[in-house]
C-alpha positions in Angstrom: 14.0 -6.6 22.4 16.7 -4.0 22.3 17.7 -2.5 18.9 21.2 -1.0 19.0 21.5 -0.3 15.3 18.9 1.2 12.9 19.7 2.0 9.3 17.8 4.2 6.8 18.4 3.4 3.1 17.0 5.8 0.4 16.4 3.7 -2.7 15.4 4.6 -6.3 13.8 1.9 -8.4 13.3 2.4 -12.2 9.9 1.4 -13.5 9.6 -1.0 -16.4 7.3 1.6 -18.1 5.9 5.0 -17.0 2.9 4.8 -14.7 0.3 7.4 -15.6 -2.5 8.6 -13.2 -4.5 11.7 -12.7 -1.7 13.0 -10.5 1.0 12.7 -13.2 3.6 10.4 -14.7 6.0 8.3 -12.7 9.1 6.8 -14.3 10.8 5.8 -11.1 9.9 5.2 -7.5 11.8 6.5 -4.4 11.2 5.0 -1.0 13.1 4.5 2.3 14.1 1.1 3.5 14.3 0.7 7.3 16.6 -1.9 8.8 16.6 -2.6 12.6 19.2 -4.9 14.3 19.1 -6.2 17.8 19.8 -9.4 19.7 20.9 -11.2 16.6 17.7 -10.4 14.7 17.3 -8.1 11.6 14.0 -6.6 10.7 13.1 -4.9 7.5 10.4 -2.3 6.7 9.6 0.2 3.9 8.4 3.8 4.1 6.4 4.4 1.0 6.8 8.2 1.0 7.6 9.2 -2.5 9.9 11.7 -4.2 6.9 14.1 -4.9 4.1 15.4 -2.6 1.3 14.5 -5.1 -0.2 11.5 -3.4 0.7 12.7 0.2 2.3 15.6 1.8 5.0 13.2 2.9 8.1 12.8 0.7 11.4 11.0 1.1 13.1 14.0 2.7 10.2 14.7 5.2 10.1 11.0 6.1 13.9 10.9 6.5 13.7 13.9 8.8 11.0 12.5 11.0 12.6 9.1 11.2 16.1 10.3 11.9 15.3 13.1 14.3 12.3 11.8 16.2 11.2 8.2 15.7 14.5 6.4 15.7 16.0 8.3 18.7 12.9 7.4 20.7 13.3 3.6 20.3 17.1 3.2 19.7 18.7 1.3 22.6 15.4 1.0 24.5 14.0 -2.3 25.9 10.9 -3.0 23.9 8.5 -5.9 24.9 6.3 -5.4 21.9 5.7 -3.1 18.9 3.1 -1.3 21.0 5.9 -0.1 23.3 7.6 1.6 20.4 4.4 3.3 19.3 4.0 4.6 22.8 7.5 6.1 22.8 6.9 8.2 19.8 3.2 8.8 20.3 3.8 12.6 20.5 4.6 12.7 16.8 1.5 13.8 14.9 0.9 12.7 11.4 3.8 11.5 9.2 2.1 8.1 8.8 4.4 6.8 6.1 7.5 7.6 8.2 5.9 5.8 11.2 4.8 2.8 9.0 8.3 2.2 7.7 9.8 1.9 11.2 6.9 -0.1 12.6 7.0 -2.6 9.7 10.7 -3.3 10.5 9.9 -3.8 14.2 7.0 -6.2 13.4 9.4 -8.2 11.2 12.0 -8.4 13.9 9.5 -9.3 16.6 8.0 -12.0 14.4 11.4 -13.5 13.6 12.4 -13.5 17.3 9.3 -15.7 18.0 9.9 -17.8 14.8 6.5 -16.7 13.5 5.6 -15.5 10.0 4.4 -11.8 9.8 1.1 -13.1 8.6 0.8 -15.3 11.7 1.7 -12.6 14.2 -0.7 -10.2 12.6 -3.6 -12.7 12.7 -3.6 -13.9 9.1 -5.8 -16.9 8.1 -5.0 -17.5 4.5 -2.2 -19.3 2.7 -3.0 -17.6 -0.5 -4.5 -14.2 -1.4 -6.3 -13.1 -4.5 -4.1 -10.8 -6.7 -5.3 -7.7 -8.6 -3.6 -5.4 -11.0 -3.7 -1.6 -11.3 -3.3 -0.2 -14.8 -2.3 3.4 -15.5 -4.0 5.8 -18.0 -3.2 4.7 -21.6 -3.1 6.7 -24.8 -6.3 5.1 -26.1 -9.1 2.7 -25.2 -7.6 0.2 -27.7 -4.3 0.2 -25.9 -6.1 -0.3 -22.6 -8.0 -3.3 -23.9 -4.7 -4.9 -25.1 -3.2 -4.3 -21.6 -6.1 -5.9 -19.9 -6.0 -8.9 -22.2 -2.3 -9.4 -21.3 -3.0 -9.3 -17.5 -5.9 -11.6 -17.8 -3.7 -14.1 -19.6 -1.3 -13.9 -16.7 -4.0 -14.9 -14.3 -5.1 -11.7 -12.6 -8.6 -12.0 -11.2 -9.4 -8.3 -10.9 -8.5 -5.3 -13.1 -8.4 -1.7 -11.8 -7.9 1.1 -14.3 -6.9 4.7 -13.5 -9.3 7.3 -14.8 -9.2 11.1 -15.1 -11.3 13.8 -16.8 -11.3 13.0 -20.5 -10.1 9.4 -19.9 -13.1 7.8 -18.2 -16.5 6.9 -19.6 -15.4 5.9 -23.1 -12.5 3.7 -21.8 -14.9 1.9 -19.4 -17.5 1.5 -22.1 -14.9 0.0 -24.5 -13.7 -2.5 -21.9 -17.2 -3.6 -21.0 -18.0 -4.3 -24.7 -15.0 -6.7 -24.8 -15.2 -8.0 -21.2 -18.8 -7.8 -20.0 -18.2 -10.0 -17.0 -14.8 -8.7 -15.9 -14.3 -7.8 -12.2 -13.6 -4.2 -13.0 -12.7 -1.2 -10.7 -11.8 2.4 -11.5 -9.6 4.7 -9.5 -9.9 8.4 -9.9 -7.2 9.5 -7.4 -9.3 12.5 -6.4 -9.5 14.0 -9.9 -13.3 14.9 -9.8 -15.8 17.1 -7.9 -19.5 16.9 -7.2 -20.0 18.8 -10.4 -19.1 15.4 -12.1 -22.0 13.5 -10.4 -23.7 12.9 -13.8 -20.6 11.1 -15.0 -20.7 8.7 -12.1 -24.4 8.1 -12.5 -23.7 7.1 -16.1 -20.9 4.8 -15.0 -23.5 2.8 -13.0 -24.6 1.0 -16.1 -21.3 -0.8 -16.4 -21.6 -2.8 -13.2 -18.3 -1.7 -11.7 -17.5 -3.2 -8.3 -16.2 0.1 -7.0 -15.1 3.6 -7.8 -12.0 4.5 -5.7 -11.6 8.0 -4.3 -13.3 10.1 -7.0 -13.4 13.4 -4.9 -11.0 15.4 -2.9 -7.9 13.7 -1.4 -8.9 14.8 2.1 -12.6 14.6 1.8 -15.1 12.4 3.5 -18.3 14.5 3.7 -18.8 15.2 -0.1 -18.2 11.5 -0.8 -21.3 10.8 1.3 -23.3 13.1 -1.0 -22.1 11.3 -4.1 -22.7 7.8 -2.7 -26.3 8.7 -2.1 -26.8 9.5 -5.7 -25.2 6.5 -7.4 -25.6 2.7 -7.3 -21.9 1.8 -7.6 -20.0 1.4 -4.3 -17.5 4.1 -3.5 -14.2 3.2 -1.9 -12.2 5.6 0.2 -8.4 5.7 -0.1 -6.4 8.9 0.2 -8.8 10.4 2.8 -8.5 7.5 5.3 -5.5 7.9 7.6 -6.8 6.4 10.8 -9.6 4.3 12.5 -11.3 7.6 13.2 -11.4 8.5 9.5 -12.8 5.0 8.8 -15.5 5.4 11.4 -16.5 8.8 9.9 -16.6 7.5 6.4 -18.8 4.5 7.2 -21.1 6.3 9.6 -21.6 9.2 7.1 -22.3 6.7 4.3 -19.4 8.0 2.3 -18.3 4.6 1.1 -19.2 0.9 1.1 -15.6 -0.4 0.8 -12.3 0.7 2.4 -8.8 0.5 0.9 -6.3 -0.1 3.6 -2.7 0.9 2.8 -0.5 0.3 5.9 1.8 3.2 4.8 -1.1 5.6 4.6 -2.5 4.7 8.1 0.8 4.6 10.0 1.5 0.9 10.0 0.1 -2.6 10.6 -1.3 -1.7 14.1 -3.7 0.9 12.8 -4.4 -1.2 9.7 -5.5 -4.1 12.0 -7.8 -1.7 14.0 -9.4 -0.5 10.7 -9.7 -4.1 9.5 -11.4 -5.2 12.7 -13.8 -2.3 12.7 -14.8 -2.8 9.1 -15.4 -6.4 9.8 -17.8 -5.5 12.6 -19.7 -3.3 10.2 -19.7 -5.9 7.4 -17.7 -3.5 5.2 -15.2 -5.3 3.0 -11.6 -4.1 2.8 -8.7 -4.6 0.4 -5.0 -3.9 0.5 -3.8 -1.1 -1.7 -0.3 -0.7 -3.1 2.3 2.1 -3.4 4.6 0.5 -6.0 6.6 -1.1 -3.1 9.8 -3.1 -3.4 9.6 -6.7 -2.3 10.1 -5.6 1.3 6.9 -3.5 1.4 5.1 -6.0 -0.8 5.8 -8.8 1.7 4.2 -6.7 4.4 1.1 -6.1 2.2 0.8 -9.8 1.4 0.9 -10.7 5.1 -1.7 -8.0 5.9 -4.0 -9.2 3.1 -4.1 -12.6 4.6 -6.4 -11.3 7.5 -10.0 -12.5 7.3 -11.8 -9.3 6.2 -9.5 -8.7 3.2 -12.2 -10.3 1.0 -11.4 -8.3 -2.2 -8.3 -8.7 -4.4 -5.7 -6.1 -3.5 -3.2 -4.2 -5.6 -0.6 -6.8 -4.9 0.8 -7.9 -8.3 3.9 -9.8 -9.2 7.3 -8.2 -8.5 8.0 -8.0 -12.2 4.8 -6.0 -12.8 6.6 -2.7 -12.2 10.3 -3.5 -11.8 13.0 -5.4 -13.8 15.0 -6.1 -10.7 13.8 -7.1 -7.2 15.5 -6.8 -3.9 14.1 -9.8 -2.2 14.4 -13.5 -2.8 12.2 -15.2 -3.9 10.4 -12.6 -5.8 6.6 -12.4 -5.5 4.8 -14.0 -8.4 1.1 -14.8 -9.0 0.0 -18.3 -9.5 -1.8 -19.4 -12.7 -5.1 -19.2 -10.7 -4.7 -15.6 -9.9 -3.5 -16.0 -6.3 -0.3 -15.2 -4.6 1.3 -17.4 -1.9 1.6 -15.9 1.6 5.2 -16.5 2.9 5.4 -18.9 5.8 9.0 -18.3 6.9 9.8 -16.2 9.9 9.0 -12.5 9.6 8.4 -11.2 6.1 9.4 -14.7 4.9 11.8 -13.5 2.1 15.5 -12.7 2.1 16.8 -9.3 1.2 19.4 -9.3 -1.6 22.0 -6.9 -0.2 23.9 -6.5 -3.5 20.7 -5.6 -5.3 19.7 -3.2 -2.5 23.1 -1.5 -2.8 22.6 -1.0 -6.5 19.4 0.9 -5.8 20.7 2.9 -2.9 20.9 6.7 -3.2 22.2 7.2 0.3 22.1 5.6 3.7 22.6 6.5 7.3 23.3 4.3 10.3 22.1 5.1 13.8 23.9 3.3 16.6 23.1 3.3 20.3 26.8 3.1 21.1 28.6 5.0 18.3 26.3 7.8 17.4 25.3 8.4 13.7 27.2 7.7 10.5 26.2 8.2 6.9 27.4 7.5 3.4 
């Protein structure tokens, strides 16, 4: 395929309520939507780089720079037989996984549509439905957290993940366990602790948590191996896994028993599939994490989560979980049994509402193989 037009769209989405983690408070979410056009086909992707460098060094401005100055010029107007051709063209670019993932997702969508295949189908998905989980930010009290959990369970979510941070950890989990002794419960620390907190994690063992996500440093693999040896609860790596190589290191060192795969964090679906396959070969379960995506990125996550080794519920909640307005139709909603349907239409399987997209647009820039670059 030849893509003669590529557009970057910086969007800002207002959250229904502030989302609190150990990294801070989010009231809105800024991402970059990538649109590729060629041979009568439009593909959509989403770069999940945020407005702040707190989860990752990548931000909207850095991703925009890498996309506009390096990634897009390398593929614009070129004849591509596959997504792999595009990856080869910009293989010199080191890092900047979220920028790469946004463009790659749009290319995957376009190639799938050109073959009249769903994104799930072209990636190797095997499920028509996936299990949905929900992630809950830090609340002002354990009582408020319990009420939040009650509401999400009534909506049908099968798994609850809560954010923890020093001072908001043991007592919250303890309170939840008293009310919901059999709840499939996870906790996510977002790198807020050190090995000095090992005793805390030993104490959490009594609550039968399915996993503790990324308790130690955001770029650490080795110290997690030390912690995992001292506790019964499975550790799950997130922020520190950016590639298949990181995955291999984490598993071989015994740093974790579960891996969270976020396509944006690992550079796109291609690397995500490699990680998925390797984990399957090692009998290590994986699940799909979320970055508060719009429906475009959410569609990609749903498709990825339909692969066979995604055996744990991902952070793929309903569109209205975080946002009042969605930019795709139909919106993503969970079923009463706690599952979410995997789109079966071509590509991402949902339509982008251009008027809604325009409402959320901060700026956009068009790259054309024939007319140069224009921006608004």
